C-alpha positions as CSV (number, residue, x, y, z in Angstrom):
1,M,127.1,68.5,106.0
2,H,123.9,67.1,107.6
3,P,121.2,66.3,105.0
4,A,119.0,68.9,106.4
5,D,121.8,71.6,106.1
6,Q,121.9,70.8,102.4
7,Y,118.2,71.4,102.1
8,I,118.7,74.7,104.0
9,A,121.6,75.8,101.8
10,E,119.4,75.3,98.6
11,R,116.5,77.2,100.0
12,L,118.8,80.1,101.1
13,E,120.5,80.1,97.6
14,Q,117.0,80.3,96.0
15,R,116.3,83.5,98.1
16,K,119.7,85.1,97.2
17,Q,118.9,84.5,93.4
18,A,115.5,85.9,93.7
19,G,117.0,89.1,95.5
20,N,115.0,88.6,98.7
21,Y,117.6,87.0,101.0
22,R,117.3,88.6,104.4
23,S,119.9,89.0,107.2
24,L,119.9,90.7,110.6
25,K,121.4,94.2,110.3
26,S,123.6,96.0,112.8
27,E,122.1,98.9,114.5
28,V,121.7,101.8,112.1
29,T,123.3,105.0,113.3
30,G,123.9,108.3,111.6
31,L,120.9,108.1,109.3
32,I,117.6,110.0,109.5
33,D,114.9,107.7,110.6
34,F,112.1,107.2,108.2
35,A,112.0,103.5,108.9
36,S,111.0,102.7,112.4
37,N,107.5,102.3,113.8
38,D,108.4,104.7,116.7
39,Y,105.7,107.2,115.4
40,L,105.5,109.4,118.5
41,G,109.1,108.9,119.7
42,F,108.1,107.1,122.7
43,A,110.8,104.4,122.3
44,R,113.3,107.1,122.7
45,S,111.5,109.3,125.1
46,E,113.1,110.5,128.3
47,E,109.8,111.3,129.8
48,L,108.6,107.9,129.2
49,K,111.8,106.6,130.9
50,R,111.0,108.8,133.9
51,L,107.4,107.6,134.1
52,I,108.5,104.0,134.0
53,D,111.2,104.8,136.6
54,L,108.5,106.3,138.8
55,E,106.2,103.3,138.5
56,L,109.0,100.8,139.3
57,N,110.1,102.8,142.3
58,S,106.5,102.9,143.6
59,H,106.6,99.0,143.6
60,G,110.0,98.4,145.1
61,D,109.3,94.7,145.7
62,Y,108.7,93.6,142.2
63,L,110.4,90.6,140.7
64,N,112.7,90.7,137.8
65,G,110.9,87.9,136.1
66,S,107.3,86.7,136.3
67,T,108.4,83.0,137.3
68,G,105.7,81.2,135.1
69,S,102.7,81.4,133.0
70,R,99.8,83.4,134.3
71,L,97.9,80.2,134.9
72,L,100.6,78.9,137.1
73,T,102.7,81.3,139.2
74,G,103.0,84.2,136.8
75,N,99.7,86.2,137.5
76,I,99.8,89.3,139.7
77,N,97.2,91.7,140.8
78,Y,99.1,94.5,139.0
79,A,98.5,92.8,135.5
80,Q,94.8,92.4,136.2
81,Q,94.4,96.0,137.3
82,L,96.3,97.2,134.2
83,E,94.0,95.1,131.9
84,A,90.9,96.7,133.6
85,E,92.5,100.2,133.2
86,I,93.3,99.7,129.5
87,A,89.8,98.2,128.7
88,A,88.2,101.4,130.5
89,V,90.5,103.7,128.4
90,H,89.2,102.1,125.2
91,Q,85.7,101.7,126.5
92,H,85.5,97.9,126.4
93,E,84.3,95.5,129.0
94,A,87.6,93.6,129.4
95,G,91.1,93.2,128.1
96,L,93.7,90.5,128.1
97,I,97.5,91.2,127.8
98,F,99.6,89.0,125.6
99,N,103.5,89.2,125.3
100,S,103.5,90.6,121.8
101,G,101.1,91.5,119.0
102,Y,101.9,88.3,117.2
103,D,101.0,86.2,120.3
104,A,97.7,88.2,120.6
105,N,96.6,87.5,117.1
106,V,97.8,83.9,117.0
107,G,96.1,83.3,120.3
108,L,92.8,84.9,119.3
109,F,92.6,83.4,115.8
110,C,93.7,79.9,116.7
111,S,91.3,79.5,119.5
112,L,88.1,81.2,118.4
113,P,87.4,80.2,114.8
114,Q,87.3,76.4,114.6
115,R,86.9,73.8,111.9
116,G,83.7,74.5,110.0
117,D,83.8,78.2,110.8
118,T,84.9,80.9,108.3
119,V,87.3,83.8,108.7
120,I,87.3,86.4,105.9
121,T,90.4,88.6,105.9
122,D,91.5,91.5,103.9
123,E,94.2,90.3,101.5
124,L,96.8,92.5,103.1
125,I,96.0,91.3,106.7
126,H,98.9,90.8,109.2
127,A,100.8,87.5,108.8
128,S,100.2,86.7,112.5
129,I,96.4,86.6,111.9
130,I,96.9,84.1,109.0
131,D,99.1,82.0,111.1
132,G,96.5,81.9,113.8
133,I,93.7,80.9,111.5
134,R,95.8,78.0,110.1
135,L,96.3,76.7,113.6
136,G,92.5,76.7,114.3
137,N,91.6,74.9,111.0
138,A,88.8,77.3,110.1
139,N,88.1,78.1,106.5
140,R,89.8,81.2,105.4
141,Y,88.8,83.4,102.5
142,T,90.5,86.7,101.4
143,F,88.7,89.7,99.9
144,K,90.3,92.3,97.6
145,H,91.9,95.0,99.6
146,N,89.3,97.4,101.1
147,D,86.8,96.2,98.4
148,L,83.2,95.9,100.0
149,D,81.8,94.0,96.9
150,S,84.5,91.4,97.2
151,L,83.9,91.1,100.9
152,E,80.2,90.6,100.4
153,E,80.8,88.0,97.8
154,K,82.9,86.0,100.4
155,L,80.2,86.6,103.0
156,K,77.5,85.0,100.9
157,N,79.5,81.8,100.7
158,A,80.6,81.7,104.4
159,K,79.8,78.7,106.7
160,G,79.5,78.2,110.3
161,R,80.4,81.1,112.6
162,I,81.8,83.9,110.5
163,Y,84.5,86.3,111.4
164,I,85.9,89.3,109.4
165,A,89.4,90.5,110.1
166,V,90.8,93.8,109.0
167,E,93.5,96.3,110.1
168,S,92.3,99.8,110.9
169,V,95.5,101.2,109.5
170,Y,97.4,98.8,107.1
171,S,101.0,98.1,107.8
172,M,102.4,98.3,104.4
173,D,100.3,100.8,102.5
174,G,99.3,103.0,105.4
175,D,95.8,103.3,104.2
176,L,92.5,102.9,106.5
177,A,89.9,100.2,106.4
178,P,86.4,101.5,105.6
179,I,85.2,100.3,108.9
180,Q,82.0,102.3,108.9
181,D,81.0,100.5,105.7
182,I,82.1,97.1,106.8
183,I,80.0,97.2,110.0
184,P,76.7,97.1,108.1
185,L,77.9,94.2,106.1
186,S,79.0,92.2,109.2
187,E,75.6,92.9,110.8
188,K,73.8,91.8,107.5
189,Y,75.5,88.5,107.5
190,G,75.8,87.9,111.3
191,A,79.6,88.2,111.2
192,N,81.9,89.2,114.1
193,L,84.3,91.9,113.2
194,I,87.9,92.0,114.6
195,I,90.0,95.0,114.2
196,D,93.8,95.0,114.4
197,E,94.8,98.5,115.7
198,A,98.6,97.9,115.7
199,H,99.4,101.0,113.5
200,A,96.5,103.1,114.6
201,I,97.1,103.4,118.3
202,G,98.9,106.7,119.1
203,V,98.9,107.9,115.5
204,I,95.1,108.3,115.6
205,G,94.8,108.9,119.3
206,K,93.6,105.9,121.1
207,G,92.9,104.1,117.8
208,L,90.5,104.4,114.9
209,I,87.6,102.6,116.7
210,D,87.9,105.1,119.5
211,Q,87.9,108.0,117.3
212,L,84.7,106.8,115.4
213,Q,83.2,105.7,118.7
214,L,82.4,102.1,117.3
215,Q,83.5,100.1,120.3
216,H,80.1,98.5,120.7
217,Q,79.9,97.6,117.1
218,V,83.0,95.5,116.8
219,F,83.5,92.0,118.4
220,A,87.2,92.4,119.4
221,R,90.2,94.7,118.8
222,V,93.9,94.0,119.1
223,V,96.0,96.9,120.4
224,T,99.8,96.5,120.3
225,F,102.3,98.5,122.3
226,G,105.5,98.0,120.4
227,K,105.0,100.7,117.7
228,A,103.7,104.2,118.7
229,M,103.4,103.2,122.3
230,G,107.2,102.6,122.4
231,T,107.1,99.5,124.7
232,H,106.2,95.9,124.1
233,G,103.1,93.6,124.2
234,A,99.6,93.8,123.2
235,V,96.0,93.5,124.5
236,V,92.9,91.9,123.1
237,L,89.9,94.0,124.0
238,G,86.2,92.8,124.0
239,S,83.7,91.3,126.4
240,Q,84.4,89.7,129.7
241,L,83.2,86.4,128.1
242,L,86.0,86.8,125.3
243,H,88.6,87.4,128.0
244,D,87.5,84.3,130.0
245,Y,87.5,82.2,126.8
246,L,91.0,83.4,125.7
247,V,92.3,82.5,129.3
248,N,91.1,79.0,128.8
249,F,91.8,78.3,125.1
250,A,94.4,80.8,123.7
251,R,97.5,78.7,123.5
252,S,99.9,81.5,123.1
253,F,98.6,82.8,126.4
254,I,98.3,79.6,128.3
255,Y,101.8,78.3,127.4
256,S,103.8,81.5,127.5
257,T,105.7,82.7,130.6
258,A,103.9,85.9,131.6
259,A,105.3,89.3,131.0
260,S,107.6,90.8,133.6
261,F,106.5,93.5,135.9
262,H,109.0,95.9,134.1
263,Q,107.2,95.3,130.8
264,L,103.8,95.9,132.5
265,A,105.0,99.0,134.1
266,G,106.2,100.3,130.7
267,I,102.8,99.6,129.2
268,K,101.1,101.6,132.0
269,A,103.5,104.5,131.7
270,S,103.1,104.6,127.9
271,Y,99.3,105.1,128.4
272,Q,100.1,107.9,131.0
273,L,102.3,109.6,128.3
274,L,99.7,109.1,125.6
275,Q,97.1,111.0,127.6
276,K,99.4,114.2,127.5
277,S,100.7,113.8,124.0
278,E,98.2,115.9,122.0
279,N,101.0,118.2,120.7
280,T,103.2,115.3,119.8
281,I,100.5,113.8,117.7
282,D,99.8,117.1,116.2
283,Q,103.5,117.4,115.2
284,L,103.4,113.9,113.6
285,W,100.4,115.0,111.5
286,H,102.2,118.1,110.5
287,N,105.1,116.1,109.3
288,I,102.8,113.8,107.4
289,N,100.9,116.5,105.7
290,L,104.1,118.5,104.9
291,L,105.6,115.4,103.0
292,K,102.2,114.9,101.3
293,S,102.1,118.6,100.1
294,L,105.8,118.5,98.8
295,T,105.4,115.3,96.8
296,G,102.1,116.1,95.1
297,D,103.6,116.7,91.8
298,T,106.0,113.7,91.7
299,S,105.4,110.1,90.6
300,F,106.0,109.2,94.2
301,A,103.1,111.2,95.6
302,I,102.4,110.5,99.3
303,A,98.9,109.6,100.2
304,G,99.3,110.9,103.8
305,L,96.5,108.9,105.4
306,S,98.6,107.7,108.4
307,A,102.3,107.6,109.4
308,I,103.0,104.9,106.9
309,N,103.4,105.6,103.1
310,C,104.8,103.3,100.4
311,I,106.5,103.8,97.1
312,L,105.9,100.9,94.8
313,A,109.1,99.7,92.9
314,G,107.7,96.4,91.4
315,D,110.7,94.1,91.9
316,N,113.2,93.3,94.7
317,F,116.3,94.5,92.8
318,K,114.9,97.9,91.9
319,T,113.6,98.3,95.6
320,I,117.0,97.6,96.9
321,S,118.6,100.0,94.6
322,W,116.3,102.8,95.6
323,A,116.9,102.1,99.2
324,N,120.5,102.2,98.8
325,Q,120.3,105.5,96.9
326,L,118.3,106.9,99.9
327,K,120.8,105.6,102.3
328,S,123.6,107.2,100.5
329,A,121.6,110.5,100.8
330,G,121.4,110.0,104.6
331,F,118.0,108.4,105.0
332,D,117.1,105.2,106.7
333,I,114.2,103.9,104.6
334,R,113.9,100.2,104.2
335,P,113.0,98.0,101.2
336,V,110.1,95.6,101.7
337,L,110.7,92.7,99.5
338,S,108.6,89.6,98.3
339,P,107.6,87.2,99.9
340,T,107.0,89.7,102.8
341,V,104.7,91.4,100.2
342,A,103.2,89.9,97.1
343,E,105.6,89.6,94.1
344,G,105.2,92.8,92.0
345,T,104.3,94.9,94.9
346,E,107.9,95.4,96.3
347,R,108.2,98.8,97.8
348,L,109.9,101.3,99.9
349,R,108.1,101.9,103.2
350,I,108.4,105.5,104.6
351,C,107.5,106.0,108.3
352,M,106.9,109.4,109.6
353,H,107.6,110.5,113.1
354,S,106.8,113.4,115.3
355,Y,110.7,114.0,115.9
356,N,111.4,114.4,112.2
357,T,112.4,118.0,111.6
358,E,110.9,120.1,108.9
359,Q,114.3,120.3,107.3
360,E,114.5,116.6,107.2
361,V,111.1,116.3,105.7
362,K,111.9,118.9,103.0
363,L,115.2,117.1,102.3
364,L,113.4,113.7,101.9
365,A,110.9,115.3,99.5
366,A,113.6,116.8,97.4
367,T,115.5,113.4,97.3
368,L,112.4,111.6,96.3
369,Q,111.8,114.2,93.6
370,K,115.3,113.5,92.2
371,L,114.8,109.7,92.5
372,S,111.5,110.0,90.5
373,N,113.2,111.8,87.7
374,D,116.1,109.4,87.3
């Protein structure tokens, strides 16, 4: 065994002893999906396939791959036109497409805040944002989740250029950031507000910022396409200056092979489908509200603020046990373990979808009722 393998074996054994060892799972079949981020069913949509095929067939000379990074041979007019179209949809001046939401956050936060600057993040912010800040060497402070007093306390001590980073819909609790209250604080302290809309796009129309019409009061937004939009990639929205800056300084953009035409066509088609999905979004919210109403008198009461709801268990082993019981009842609901979440906040993460039937939602509520009584 190589010396490094010995170290690896010890670390993995520590994970196993703590109950948070992770492995890749085989594709889950035969279970009712309350786990995936496919909130609107776009990832399985035959209509989206049809729209993608139409788009591909209308550009019959496209390449299978992009051939290089966008600063070398990988840029095409189609990508730039798509960025302009997406920016217009969200009422921003410009947008820049990245290969994934992770790439977008790392590229934005490693290139923009620099040594001597300050980034203040909600304590539940995406890991990709934390990683990006670390690469940029800026000072990073966290404030208590959705706590405006805690945020202002950090703002008072901030140095250099100041950035505030929040998620409009939080990926683990499914609650919403109080953006309308954060904006006055950002303006008071001259901070630049950045919103991650990964779990809002599609669930809340074009996103929470669009719904609240606050496009001109935030510095930048990250919108990802791998969740409710059913495809892959992400876009950073903001000013043309921000776009040009990222092209020159965002390492995850500069040094990545560009997205293929097929990926870009999928993104375009998903926006076309979103524009005619009001009934699908309404059905999603019907299911969210139904589960909320059916669990109101249980210890597992569902908040129903978004498509994501969590049930706290408090340790890894209990969370795994609950997930296994739900699996035996026919539900695909995944445990979220530490260190993915903070120790003591291990939970089940329940994701609602437009394609979940009323019978499935009622059966889930009854199963949760039984679980809460055990």
